[in-house]
DODO-599912 format. One line per 2 residues: number of its first residue (from 1); their letters; for each residue y, z, x of C-alpha. Coordinates in steps of 0.02 Angstrom, whole numbers, plus 50000, padded with zeros to 5 digits. Example, Ala and Ser with C-alpha at 12.3 -4.5 7.8 and 13.67 -1.06 7.14 Angstrom:
REM DODO-599912
1) as) 49775 50390 50615  49947 50357 50684
END
This chain:
REM DODO-599912
1) eg) 50020 51244 48421  50162 51131 48364
3) ls) 50292 51239 48451  50188 51242 48610
5) ry) 50184 51052 48617  50367 51042 48572
7) le) 50408 51155 48721  50308 51043 48838
9) ia) 50407 50890 48780  50573 50982 48782
11) gr) 50542 51039 48961  50506 50863 49019
13) mn) 50663 50797 48931  50774 50942 48989
15) ef) 50814 50980 48807  50863 51162 48783
17) hg) 50961 51174 48619  50884 51284 48485
19) id) 50724 51329 48580  50758 51516 48587
21) ey) 50782 51518 48398  50609 51441 48375
23) in) 50536 51568 48496  50614 51712 48399
25) qa) 50539 51643 48238  50369 51634 48322
27) rg) 50385 51814 48380  50426 51865 48202
29) ls) 50270 51779 48138  50158 51860 48268
31) gg) 50217 52040 48261  50344 52030 48401
33) el) 50228 51963 48536  50198 51780 48574
35) pp) 50018 51719 48591  49972 51703 48777
37) el) 49960 51513 48769  50135 51500 48695
39) sy) 50206 51628 48818  50138 51524 48962
41) vy) 50214 51361 48899  50378 51451 48861
43) ak) 50386 51521 49039  50356 51347 49111
45) wv) 50496 51281 49001  50614 51419 49060
47) fr) 50569 51373 49239  50642 51199 49210
49) re) 50801 51250 49119  50952 51170 49198
51) dl) 51077 51261 49088  51041 51425 49179
53) ep) 51078 51474 49358  50922 51444 49468
55) ve) 50895 51627 49510  50918 51680 49328
57) rv) 50794 51555 49257  50664 51588 49393
59) kk) 50670 51776 49369  50664 51758 49180
61) am) 50511 51645 49190  50427 51759 49318
63) nt) 50440 51907 49200  50336 51812 49073
65) fk) 50212 51747 49202  50190 51924 49271
67) al) 50142 51991 49100  50006 51857 49089
69) ad) 49951 51882 49270  49930 52069 49240
71) vp) 49779 52030 49130  49642 51991 49260
73) ng) 49518 51925 49131  49649 51831 49031
75) al) 49631 51646 49000  49793 51609 49092
77) yl) 49779 51738 49231  49758 51617 49376
79) qs) 49884 51488 49316  50016 51623 49289
81) sy) 49978 51700 49458  50006 51531 49538
83) fl) 50176 51512 49455  50226 51683 49520
85) gv) 50198 51612 49694  50305 51461 49651
87) gh) 50442 51578 49590  50440 51674 49754
89) vk) 50459 51509 49848  50611 51461 49742
91) lk) 50686 51631 49779  50648 51604 49965
93) ey) 50536 51758 49965  50411 51675 50079
95) dl) 50306 51827 50127  50281 51869 49943
97) ai) 50241 51686 49906  50109 51682 50043
99) aq) 50028 51841 49978  50029 51773 49799
101) fq) 49956 51603 49844  49821 51687 49951
103) kv) 49773 51792 49801  49752 51636 49694
105) at) 49666 51535 49831  49531 51667 49854
107) ap) 49498 51701 49669  49332 51636 49601
109) pr) 49369 51495 49477  49291 51503 49304
111) dd) 49309 51319 49261  49375 51153 49324
113) ke) 49552 51194 49271  49553 51352 49376
115) ra) 49472 51257 49520  49620 51137 49515
117) vr) 49740 51286 49516  49653 51352 49672
119) el) 49678 51184 49757  49863 51188 49713
121) an) 49874 51364 49784  49798 51307 49949
123) ls) 49916 51158 49955  50067 51268 49917
125) lg) 50008 51396 50042  49999 51262 50176
127) rv) 50177 51209 50136  50247 51386 50145
129) ly) 50155 51421 50308  50224 51257 50377
131) et) 50401 51306 50327  50381 51476 50412
133) gk) 50315 51399 50574  50134 51456 50555
135) fd) 50064 51285 50592  49882 51327 50633
137) qa) 49865 51430 50474  49945 51290 50374
139) id) 49817 51165 50439  49676 51285 50390
141) ry) 49743 51289 50212  49761 51100 50200
143) qe) 49580 51082 50257  49524 51182 50106
145) ip) 49571 51035 49993  49408 50939 49957
147) qn) 49398 50751 49979  49369 50720 49793
149) sd) 49530 50810 49748  49685 50721 49684
151) nf) 49780 50820 49815  49673 50764 49963
153) vd) 49789 50623 50021  49943 50736 50011
155) al) 49849 50868 50110  49807 50740 50245
157) ye) 49985 50676 50256  50056 50851 50269
159) ta) 49923 50898 50396  49980 50752 50504
161) wt) 50160 50813 50498  50103 50988 50543
163) yv) 50020 50918 50699  50183 50826 50736
165) kk) 50277 50991 50726  50152 51063 50850
167) gd) 50180 50915 50966  49997 50865 50949
169) yq) 50024 50678 50923  49843 50629 50951
171) ha) 49777 50738 50811  49921 50683 50701
173) kn) 49875 50500 50730  49691 50534 50696
175) ti) 49735 50619 50532  49844 50473 50477
177) ei) 49704 50351 50518  49586 50450 50406
179) ll) 49717 50445 50266  49735 50257 50280
181) lv) 49547 50237 50284  49513 50337 50126
183) se) 49667 50287 50027  49749 50131 50095
185) ds) 49837 50096 49929  49905 50271 49898
187) vv) 50090 50300 49863  50111 50383 50033
189) ap) 50027 50239 50127  50192 50153 50176
191) ea) 50263 50312 50249  50096 50349 50331
193) ri) 50099 50178 50415  50274 50210 50482
195) lq) 50220 50380 50547  50068 50299 50626
197) gt) 50179 50174 50718  50295 50313 50778
199) ll) 50148 50415 50842  50077 50264 50933
201) lk) 50246 50242 51017  50244 50423 51074
203) lq) 50067 50396 51141  50133 50239 51233
205) ky) 50016 50123 51138  50151 49993 51112
207) ed) 50047 49845 51050  49960 49953 50922
209) at) 50128 50024 50868  50197 49848 50845
211) ds) 50046 49801 50738  50071 49956 50630
213) fe) 50255 49919 50599  50220 49735 50565
215) tv) 50090 49785 50436  50225 49884 50343
217) in) 50347 49738 50352  50222 49608 50294
219) ty) 50146 49715 50157  50299 49795 50080
END
């Protein structure tokens, strides 16, 4: 448990010296295999390592996540499956990432933690579909994020940009207005206001656009 917490802190501080030695000691104490919870934290730590080449660290972490994801009833099955999708994105294997995130997004959650992982999978799936030009499918994924989710505002903002990419400025504006209505003080609100003004310009609503830009100037 101490090593697990130490890995979490080390990952956040980008501290890598001596970790593998601790891991080898833990393997020696547990018969050569790390407990699943420690393997999961270790893989997340490897994911963040800046002393390794990006491809090397991603593949190394994915090997550990895959071992955990191969146990369907395991406590860390869904979380590890999600990180496999993230790994495919970092390797630019977008088709594999889409398939992996879809697998996580359709899995029945067993608790609130897994429900949150499903939301992240839908959000990530929307982003990959956006990057690959599948805009309608991306919007469908973003709409799977419930209003009470911490990711709801991000999903709205990214949905608006997806409509922009489609050239559907009216729906993009409507989405931004919903965002500002439900979360006027969110961290993305300033950028949302600027996007709102730009969309109003494109829709030739010049007075409304001016009001939107002036709100940003006066508030921030």
